[in-house]
C-alpha positions as CSV (number, residue, x, y, z in Angstrom):
1,M,-21.8,-42.3,-106.9
2,G,-21.9,-39.0,-105.0
3,P,-24.2,-36.1,-105.4
4,S,-25.3,-35.0,-108.9
5,P,-23.0,-32.5,-110.6
6,I,-23.8,-28.9,-109.7
7,G,-22.1,-25.6,-110.5
8,C,-19.1,-24.6,-108.5
9,M,-20.8,-21.5,-107.0
10,G,-23.8,-23.5,-105.8
11,M,-21.5,-26.2,-104.5
12,M,-19.4,-23.5,-102.6
13,Q,-22.6,-22.3,-100.9
14,E,-23.6,-25.8,-100.0
15,F,-20.4,-26.7,-98.2
16,E,-19.5,-23.3,-97.0
17,G,-18.6,-23.5,-93.3
18,R,-18.0,-27.3,-93.5
19,R,-14.5,-28.1,-92.4
20,K,-14.6,-31.8,-91.4
21,L,-12.7,-33.8,-94.0
22,C,-12.5,-37.5,-94.6
23,P,-9.2,-39.3,-93.6
24,A,-7.7,-39.2,-97.1
25,L,-8.3,-35.4,-97.4
26,E,-7.0,-34.9,-93.9
27,K,-3.9,-36.8,-94.9
28,L,-3.3,-34.3,-97.8
29,K,-3.9,-31.4,-95.4
30,D,-1.4,-32.9,-92.9
31,E,1.1,-33.3,-95.6
32,H,0.8,-29.5,-96.2
33,L,1.8,-29.0,-92.5
34,S,4.9,-31.2,-92.9
35,L,5.9,-29.4,-96.2
36,A,5.3,-26.0,-94.5
37,E,7.7,-27.0,-91.7
38,Q,10.4,-27.9,-94.3
39,M,9.8,-24.6,-96.1
40,N,10.4,-22.8,-92.9
41,E,13.7,-24.7,-92.5
42,L,14.7,-23.8,-96.1
43,V,14.0,-20.1,-95.5
44,H,16.0,-20.3,-92.3
45,L,19.0,-21.8,-94.1
46,A,18.8,-19.4,-97.0
47,T,18.5,-16.4,-94.6
48,N,21.6,-17.6,-92.7
49,L,23.4,-17.9,-96.0
50,K,22.7,-14.3,-96.8
51,S,24.7,-13.2,-93.6
52,T,27.6,-15.6,-94.2
53,A,30.7,-14.0,-95.7
54,D,33.0,-17.0,-95.1
55,P,33.3,-18.9,-98.4
56,T,33.8,-22.3,-96.7
57,K,30.7,-21.8,-94.5
58,R,28.8,-20.5,-97.5
59,K,29.7,-23.6,-99.6
60,K,28.7,-25.9,-96.7
61,G,25.4,-23.9,-96.3
62,L,24.6,-24.2,-100.0
63,T,25.2,-27.9,-99.9
64,E,22.9,-28.2,-96.9
65,L,20.3,-26.0,-98.6
66,H,20.5,-28.1,-101.8
67,E,20.1,-31.4,-99.9
68,L,17.1,-30.1,-97.9
69,A,15.5,-28.6,-101.1
70,S,16.0,-31.9,-102.9
71,S,14.3,-33.8,-100.1
72,F,11.5,-31.2,-99.9
73,R,10.9,-31.4,-103.7
74,A,10.7,-35.2,-103.6
75,E,8.1,-35.1,-100.8
76,L,6.2,-32.3,-102.6
77,E,6.1,-34.3,-105.9
78,K,4.8,-37.4,-104.0
79,H,2.1,-35.2,-102.5
80,S,1.2,-33.7,-105.9
81,R,1.0,-37.1,-107.6
82,R,-1.6,-38.2,-105.0
83,E,-3.7,-35.2,-105.9
84,E,-3.2,-35.4,-109.7
85,E,-3.4,-39.2,-110.1
86,D,-5.9,-40.1,-107.4
87,L,-8.0,-37.1,-106.2
88,Y,-8.5,-35.1,-109.3
89,P,-9.7,-37.9,-111.5
90,L,-12.4,-38.8,-108.9
91,M,-13.4,-35.2,-108.7
92,A,-13.6,-34.9,-112.5
93,N,-16.6,-37.2,-112.3
94,Y,-18.5,-34.3,-110.8
95,I,-16.8,-31.1,-111.9
96,E,-15.1,-30.0,-115.1
97,R,-11.4,-31.0,-115.2
98,E,-10.3,-28.8,-118.1
99,M,-11.5,-25.6,-116.5
100,G,-12.2,-24.5,-113.0
101,P,-10.5,-25.5,-109.7
102,I,-8.9,-28.8,-110.9
103,A,-7.3,-27.1,-114.0
104,A,-6.1,-24.2,-111.8
105,M,-4.5,-26.6,-109.3
106,E,-2.8,-28.6,-112.0
107,E,-1.5,-25.3,-113.6
108,E,-0.2,-24.3,-110.2
109,H,1.5,-27.6,-109.7
110,D,3.4,-27.0,-112.9
111,L,4.3,-23.5,-111.9
112,I,5.5,-24.7,-108.5
113,H,7.6,-27.4,-110.1
114,E,9.2,-24.9,-112.5
115,S,9.9,-22.5,-109.7
116,L,11.5,-25.1,-107.5
117,M,13.6,-26.4,-110.4
118,S,14.7,-22.9,-111.2
119,F,15.7,-22.4,-107.5
120,M,17.6,-25.7,-107.5
121,R,19.5,-24.6,-110.6
122,I,20.4,-21.3,-109.0
123,V,21.7,-23.2,-105.9
124,E,23.7,-25.6,-108.0
125,K,25.2,-22.7,-110.0
126,E,26.0,-20.8,-106.9
127,Q,27.9,-23.9,-105.6
128,S,30.2,-24.1,-108.6
129,E,30.5,-20.4,-109.6
130,P,29.3,-17.9,-107.1
131,V,26.6,-15.6,-108.3
132,E,24.6,-13.6,-105.8
133,I,23.3,-15.3,-102.7
134,E,20.4,-12.7,-102.6
135,A,19.1,-14.4,-105.8
136,V,19.0,-17.7,-104.1
137,H,17.1,-16.2,-101.1
138,S,14.6,-14.2,-103.2
139,H,13.9,-17.1,-105.6
140,L,13.2,-19.4,-102.7
141,L,10.8,-16.9,-101.1
142,K,8.9,-16.5,-104.4
143,S,8.6,-20.3,-104.7
144,I,7.3,-20.6,-101.1
145,E,4.9,-17.8,-101.6
146,I,3.3,-19.5,-104.6
147,L,3.2,-22.8,-102.7
148,M,1.6,-21.4,-99.6
149,E,-1.1,-19.7,-101.6
150,H,-1.7,-23.0,-103.4
151,F,-2.0,-24.9,-100.2
152,Y,-4.5,-22.3,-98.9
153,K,-6.7,-22.7,-102.1
154,E,-6.6,-26.5,-101.7
155,E,-7.6,-26.4,-98.1
156,S,-10.2,-23.7,-98.4
157,V,-11.8,-24.6,-101.7
158,L,-10.7,-27.9,-103.3
159,F,-10.6,-30.2,-100.3
160,P,-14.0,-29.1,-99.0
161,M,-15.4,-29.4,-102.5
162,A,-14.0,-33.0,-102.7
163,E,-15.5,-33.8,-99.3
164,Y,-18.9,-32.6,-100.6
165,V,-18.9,-34.3,-104.0
166,L,-17.2,-37.6,-103.4
167,S,-19.1,-40.6,-102.3
168,D,-18.2,-42.5,-99.2
169,A,-16.9,-45.3,-101.4
170,E,-14.7,-42.9,-103.3
171,K,-13.3,-41.4,-100.1
172,E,-12.5,-44.9,-98.9
173,Q,-10.8,-45.6,-102.3
174,L,-8.6,-42.6,-101.7
175,R,-7.8,-43.6,-98.2
176,V,-6.6,-47.0,-99.4
177,L,-4.6,-45.5,-102.3
178,F,-2.9,-43.0,-99.9
179,Q,-1.9,-45.8,-97.5
180,A,-0.1,-47.7,-100.3
């Protein structure tokens, strides 16, 4: 097993400044980059929709936005499952799962899921009975804001903490799981 359990604040001081992550944690971080690129494309599409008055172009843009958002959501859910089913249980051997960083990340996963589902419902409604395209755009921006803040917390707190507490064997276990 890895280091003995210590308080989160002490742990933060121990690994403060460390940024080198094992391959499994680097993979999660790389997935953030891929997801961020897709978020940029979603914002671009939604922004273009706001300036589109032509109903035919708007419907086509909404369809494209919905398809990209569906693909994005599927990739995000796969990423979140890796964290929730593989990383968090290993970290829970060293830090409290019901409170603290793991619980906060799981709550944010739920919030992000709800926000994206709400966004998807608005897009679907807009496709069938036009509402206000501004609502689509602002809801997307809110979802992305939550997600970017979440990624930042994972990369600046959770991943370095995992790098510190997990044993080499556990890191290898994660790497193998993430390849499957």
